[in-house]
DSSP file (Angstrom, degrees, kcal/mol; ACC not computed):
  #  RESIDUE AA STRUCTURE BP1 BP2  ACC     N-H-->O    O-->H-N    N-H-->O    O-->H-N    TCO  KAPPA ALPHA  PHI   PSI    X-CA   Y-CA   Z-CA
    1    1 A M              0   0    0      0, 0.0     2,-1.0     0, 0.0     3,-0.1   0.000 360.0 360.0 360.0 133.8    0.0    0.0    0.0
    2    2 A D     >  -     0   0    0      1,-0.2     4,-2.6     2,-0.0     5,-0.2  -0.773 360.0-163.9 -87.9 104.5    1.3    3.4   -0.9
    3    3 A E  H  > S+     0   0    0     -2,-1.0     4,-2.8     1,-0.2     5,-0.2   0.854  85.5  53.2 -59.5 -39.0    0.9    5.5    2.3
    4    4 A D  H  > S+     0   0    0      2,-0.2     4,-2.3     1,-0.2    -1,-0.2   0.931 111.9  43.9 -65.0 -45.6    1.3    8.8    0.6
    5    5 A T  H  > S+     0   0    0      2,-0.2     4,-2.7     1,-0.2     5,-0.2   0.925 114.9  49.6 -64.6 -44.7   -1.4    8.1   -2.0
    6    6 A F  H  X S+     0   0    0     -4,-2.6     4,-2.6     1,-0.2    -2,-0.2   0.937 112.0  48.0 -58.5 -48.4   -3.7    6.7    0.6
    7    7 A N  H  X S+     0   0    0     -4,-2.8     4,-2.4     1,-0.2    -1,-0.2   0.902 112.9  48.1 -61.0 -43.1   -3.3    9.7    2.8
    8    8 A M  H  X S+     0   0    0     -4,-2.3     4,-2.1     2,-0.2    -1,-0.2   0.920 113.7  46.2 -66.3 -44.2   -3.8   12.1    0.0
    9    9 A D  H  X S+     0   0    0     -4,-2.7     4,-2.4     2,-0.2    -2,-0.2   0.890 112.2  51.5 -65.7 -38.8   -7.0   10.4   -1.2
   10   10 A L  H  X S+     0   0    0     -4,-2.6     4,-2.6    -5,-0.2    -2,-0.2   0.924 110.3  48.4 -63.5 -44.6   -8.3   10.1    2.3
   11   11 A R  H  X S+     0   0    0     -4,-2.4     4,-2.2     2,-0.2    -2,-0.2   0.888 110.8  51.1 -63.2 -39.5   -7.8   13.8    2.9
   12   12 A K  H  X S+     0   0    0     -4,-2.1     4,-2.4     2,-0.2    -1,-0.2   0.926 111.4  48.2 -62.7 -44.6   -9.5   14.7   -0.4
   13   13 A F  H  X S+     0   0    0     -4,-2.4     4,-2.6     1,-0.2    -2,-0.2   0.941 112.2  47.9 -60.9 -48.4  -12.5   12.5    0.6
   14   14 A L  H  X S+     0   0    0     -4,-2.6     4,-2.5     1,-0.2    -1,-0.2   0.856 111.2  51.1 -64.0 -35.7  -12.8   14.0    4.1
   15   15 A K  H  X S+     0   0    0     -4,-2.2     4,-2.7     2,-0.2     5,-0.2   0.926 110.9  48.4 -65.8 -43.9  -12.6   17.5    2.6
   16   16 A R  H  X S+     0   0    0     -4,-2.4     4,-2.4     1,-0.2     5,-0.3   0.906 112.7  48.6 -62.4 -42.2  -15.3   16.7    0.1
   17   17 A V  H  X S+     0   0    0     -4,-2.6     4,-2.5     2,-0.2     5,-0.2   0.928 112.9  48.1 -62.3 -45.7  -17.5   15.3    2.9
   18   18 A G  H  X S+     0   0    0     -4,-2.5     4,-2.2     2,-0.2    -2,-0.2   0.925 114.2  44.5 -63.1 -46.4  -16.9   18.3    5.2
   19   19 A V  H  X S+     0   0    0     -4,-2.7     4,-1.9     2,-0.2    -2,-0.2   0.940 118.1  42.2 -66.4 -47.9  -17.7   20.9    2.5
   20   20 A T  H  X S+     0   0    0     -4,-2.4     4,-2.2    -5,-0.2    -1,-0.2   0.879 114.4  51.6 -70.0 -35.7  -20.8   19.2    1.1
   21   21 A S  H  X S+     0   0    0     -4,-2.5     4,-2.5    -5,-0.3     5,-0.2   0.911 108.9  50.5 -66.0 -41.7  -22.1   18.3    4.6
   22   22 A Q  H  X S+     0   0    0     -4,-2.2     4,-2.7    -5,-0.2     5,-0.2   0.927 110.7  49.7 -60.9 -44.3  -21.7   21.8    5.8
   23   23 A R  H  X S+     0   0    0     -4,-1.9     4,-2.3     1,-0.2    -2,-0.2   0.915 112.1  47.5 -61.4 -44.1  -23.6   23.1    2.8
   24   24 A E  H  X S+     0   0    0     -4,-2.2     4,-2.4     2,-0.2    -1,-0.2   0.902 112.9  48.3 -65.2 -41.5  -26.4   20.6    3.3
   25   25 A I  H  X S+     0   0    0     -4,-2.5     4,-2.8     2,-0.2     5,-0.2   0.935 111.6  49.6 -65.0 -46.4  -26.7   21.4    7.0
   26   26 A E  H  X S+     0   0    0     -4,-2.7     4,-2.5    -5,-0.2     5,-0.2   0.915 112.1  48.5 -58.9 -43.9  -26.8   25.1    6.4
   27   27 A T  H  X S+     0   0    0     -4,-2.3     4,-2.2    -5,-0.2    -1,-0.2   0.925 113.6  46.3 -62.7 -45.4  -29.5   24.7    3.8
   28   28 A A  H  X S+     0   0    0     -4,-2.4     4,-2.4     2,-0.2    -2,-0.2   0.903 113.4  48.4 -65.2 -42.1  -31.6   22.5    6.0
   29   29 A V  H  X S+     0   0    0     -4,-2.8     4,-2.5     2,-0.2    -2,-0.2   0.917 112.1  48.8 -66.5 -42.6  -31.3   24.8    9.0
   30   30 A R  H  X S+     0   0    0     -4,-2.5     4,-2.5    -5,-0.2    -1,-0.2   0.908 112.7  48.2 -63.3 -40.9  -32.1   27.9    7.0
   31   31 A A  H  X S+     0   0    0     -4,-2.2     4,-1.8     2,-0.2    -2,-0.2   0.910 112.4  48.4 -65.5 -42.4  -35.2   26.2    5.5
   32   32 A A  H  <>S+     0   0    0     -4,-2.4     5,-2.4     2,-0.2     6,-0.6   0.895 112.0  49.9 -64.5 -39.7  -36.3   25.0    9.0
   33   33 A H  H ><5S+     0   0    0     -4,-2.5     3,-1.3     1,-0.2    -2,-0.2   0.932 110.2  49.5 -63.6 -46.0  -35.8   28.5   10.4
   34   34 A A  H 3<5S+     0   0    0     -4,-2.5    -1,-0.2     1,-0.3    -2,-0.2   0.830 111.6  49.7 -62.9 -32.3  -37.8   30.1    7.5
   35   35 A A  T 3<5S-     0   0    0     -4,-1.8    -1,-0.3    -5,-0.2    -2,-0.2   0.463 115.8-115.7 -86.5  -1.3  -40.6   27.6    8.1
   36   36 A G  T X 5S+     0   0    0     -3,-1.3     3,-0.9    -4,-0.4    -3,-0.2   0.605  78.6 126.8  80.4  11.5  -40.7   28.3   11.8
   37   37 A R  T 3 < +     0   0    0     -5,-2.4    -4,-0.2     1,-0.2    -5,-0.1   0.532  69.4  54.7 -81.2  -4.5  -39.6   24.8   12.8
   38   38 A L  T >  S+     0   0    0     -6,-0.6     3,-2.5    -5,-0.2    -1,-0.2   0.358  72.9 137.7-106.2   4.4  -36.7   26.1   14.9
   39   39 A A  T <  S+     0   0    0     -3,-0.9     3,-0.1     1,-0.3    -6,-0.0  -0.291  80.8   2.7 -55.4 123.6  -38.8   28.4   17.1
   40   40 A G  T 3  S+     0   0    0      1,-0.3     2,-0.4    -2,-0.0    -1,-0.3   0.409 101.4 125.5  81.1  -2.2  -37.6   28.1   20.7
   41   41 A K    <   -     0   0    0     -3,-2.5    -1,-0.3     1,-0.1     3,-0.1  -0.721  38.6-174.5 -93.1 140.1  -34.8   25.6   19.9
   42   42 A K  S    S+     0   0    0     -2,-0.4    25,-2.5     1,-0.3    26,-1.3   0.663  71.7   4.4-100.4 -24.0  -31.2   26.4   20.9
   43   43 A D  E     -A   66   0A   0     23,-0.3     2,-0.4    24,-0.2    -1,-0.3  -0.973  60.7-134.9-153.5 166.6  -29.7   23.4   19.1
   44   44 A V  E     -A   65   0A   0     21,-2.2    21,-2.5    -2,-0.3     2,-0.3  -0.979  26.7-119.0-126.2 142.1  -30.3   20.5   16.8
   45   45 A A  E     -A   64   0A   0     -2,-0.4     2,-0.3    19,-0.2    19,-0.3  -0.594  33.0-169.1 -77.8 137.9  -29.1   16.9   17.3
   46   46 A V  E     -A   63   0A   0     17,-2.9    17,-2.4    -2,-0.3     2,-0.4  -0.956  11.2-171.4-128.8 149.3  -26.9   15.7   14.5
   47   47 A K  E     -A   62   0A   0     -2,-0.3     2,-0.5    15,-0.2    15,-0.2  -0.986   3.4-166.6-140.1 129.4  -25.6   12.2   13.6
   48   48 A M  E     -A   61   0A   0     13,-2.6    13,-2.5    -2,-0.4     2,-0.5  -0.969   7.7-163.7-115.0 129.3  -23.0   11.4   10.9
   49   49 A T  E     -A   60   0A   0     -2,-0.5     2,-0.5    11,-0.2    11,-0.2  -0.962   2.1-165.8-117.7 124.7  -22.6    7.8    9.9
   50   50 A L  E     +A   59   0A   0      9,-3.2     9,-2.8    -2,-0.5     2,-0.4  -0.928  12.8 179.1-107.1 126.5  -19.5    6.6    8.0
   51   51 A T  E     -A   58   0A   0     -2,-0.5     2,-0.4     7,-0.2     7,-0.2  -0.988  22.6-178.1-130.1 140.5  -19.7    3.2    6.4
   52   52 A I  E >>> -A   57   0A   0      5,-2.0     5,-2.1    -2,-0.4     3,-1.5  -0.839  12.1-171.3-129.6  93.4  -17.3    1.2    4.3
   53   53 A D  G >45S+     0   0    0     -2,-0.4     3,-1.0     1,-0.3    -1,-0.1   0.868  81.4  57.3 -55.5 -42.1  -19.2   -2.0    3.5
   54   54 A S  G 345S+     0   0    0      1,-0.3    -1,-0.3     2,-0.1    -3,-0.0   0.705 114.7  38.7 -66.8 -17.7  -16.2   -3.8    2.0
   55   55 A L  G <45S-     0   0    0     -3,-1.5    -1,-0.3     2,-0.1    -2,-0.2   0.422 109.8-117.9-107.9  -2.1  -14.3   -3.3    5.2
   56   56 A G  T <<5 +     0   0    0     -3,-1.0     2,-0.4    -4,-0.8    -3,-0.2   0.803  61.8 153.3  70.0  28.4  -17.1   -3.9    7.6
   57   57 A L  E   < +A   52   0A   0     -5,-2.1    -5,-2.0     2,-0.0     2,-0.3  -0.785  18.5 165.5 -98.3 133.0  -16.8   -0.4    9.0
   58   58 A R  E     +A   51   0A   0     -2,-0.4     2,-0.4    -7,-0.2    -7,-0.2  -0.931   8.9 173.7-141.3 117.8  -19.6    1.5   10.6
   59   59 A H  E     -A   50   0A   0     -9,-2.8    -9,-3.2    -2,-0.3     2,-0.4  -0.992   9.5-165.4-131.2 126.8  -18.7    4.6   12.6
   60   60 A E  E     -A   49   0A   0     -2,-0.4     2,-0.4   -11,-0.2   -11,-0.2  -0.906   6.3-166.9-114.9 140.8  -21.2    7.1   14.1
   61   61 A V  E     -A   48   0A   0    -13,-2.5   -13,-2.6    -2,-0.4     2,-0.4  -0.995  10.1-169.9-123.0 124.3  -20.6   10.5   15.5
   62   62 A N  E     +A   47   0A   0     -2,-0.4     2,-0.3   -15,-0.2   -15,-0.2  -0.926  22.4 131.5-115.7 139.2  -23.4   12.2   17.5
   63   63 A D  E     -A   46   0A   0    -17,-2.4   -17,-2.9    -2,-0.4     2,-0.4  -0.907  45.6-104.9-162.4-173.0  -23.4   15.8   18.6
   64   64 A K  E     -A   45   0A   0     -2,-0.3     2,-0.5   -19,-0.3   -19,-0.2  -0.970  18.0-151.0-129.3 146.9  -25.5   19.0   18.7
   65   65 A I  E     -A   44   0A   0    -21,-2.5   -21,-2.2    -2,-0.4     2,-0.2  -0.981  22.9-124.2-118.3 127.5  -25.2   22.1   16.6
   66   66 A S  E     +A   43   0A   0     -2,-0.5   -23,-0.3   -23,-0.2   -24,-0.1  -0.505  32.0 169.9 -71.3 132.4  -26.3   25.4   18.1
   67   67 A V              0   0    0    -25,-2.5   -24,-0.2    -2,-0.2    -1,-0.1   0.204 360.0 360.0-123.0  10.8  -28.9   27.3   16.2
   68   68 A A              0   0    0    -26,-1.3   -25,-0.1   -28,-0.1    -1,-0.1   0.469 360.0 360.0 -74.5 360.0  -29.7   30.0   18.8
């Protein structure tokens, strides 16, 4: 395995995930705010699930994002 190539491809993937996920979250939060679904809420629960079926990997990250 070429560690440099693996590392570079992994970083590219994570950057793509981060940028697109941020955009999707921002769009959803703005739409919910405009529709009044965030009234009185200080945060929203979020869960990100990473799966690599061929490796049997399933990793979840749970957190909250402030919308106050």
